[in-house]
N, C-alpha and C positions, 0 to 999 in steps of 0.2 A: 706514402711511397713515392719513389722518384724513378724517372725514366732510366733504363739501363744504358741508353745511348748517350744522352746529354745531361742527365741529372735533373731535368725539369720536374716539377711537382706534377703528379698525375691527379687531376681533379675530376675528370669526367668518368662516367660509369664504364664506358667502353675502353678506357685506358687501363690496361692491366699490367703491362710490362714496359711498353714503349709509349711515347707521347703521340706518335702518329704512324700511319702505315709507311710513310716515306722514311722515317727514322728506322723502322723495323727492317725495311729493305736495304737500307744503307749498312746496317749492322750485320746482316746475314753473312757476307763474305768474311768479315772479321771473326765472327764466331766459328765459321768453318775452318779458317786458317788456324785459329787457336787450337781447335780440336785436332786438326791434322798434325800440327807441331807437337802437341802433347801425347797423342796416341799413335800417330803414324797411319791412321785410317783416313782415307779420303774417297770422295766420289770421283770416279774417272770420267773424263770427257775430253774431246779434242778441239772444242771451239776456242776461238781467239780470246774471248773474255773470261775463260775459266779462271776461277779464283787462285789456283795454284800457279798457273802460268803468269797471271798478273802479279802475284806476290814475288815470284822469282825474277821477273823483269824489273820490278821496282827495287828489289834487293841488290841487283847487279847494275843499277843505273842504266837500264836498257842497253847493256853492252854484253858481248860474248864473254863468258867466264874464262875461255881458253885464250883467245887472241885479243880481246878488248875492242873488237870492231863494234860499231854502233848497229843496233838492230832496228833503226827507224828509217822509214821511207822519207823521201824529200818533203812530203806533205805533213810530216809529223806523226803519221800513224805507225804503230809498231806491228810486227808480225810474230 
C-alpha cells in the first residue's frame, strides 16, 4: 500500500492510510475541499483559517472578486 498524500510505501504497522500524522493533517483540508466541491456540503465556521475561506482566498489570488483590491495587511497576513 502507499500513502494517499505522497505515495510513499507504508511499511510500519501503524501506517494504514498515511505515512505520518503530519501528512494526514496536511491532507485534511484538501479532502474537505474536494468533498465540499463535489457535494456542496461543508462544515461551517467563522475562523480565519477555515478551509473554505482559505480555498477562496487562494482561488482569487487574495484579492476581492468584485473590485480586485488586495486583502492582505502590510505584514503579509490576510483577513
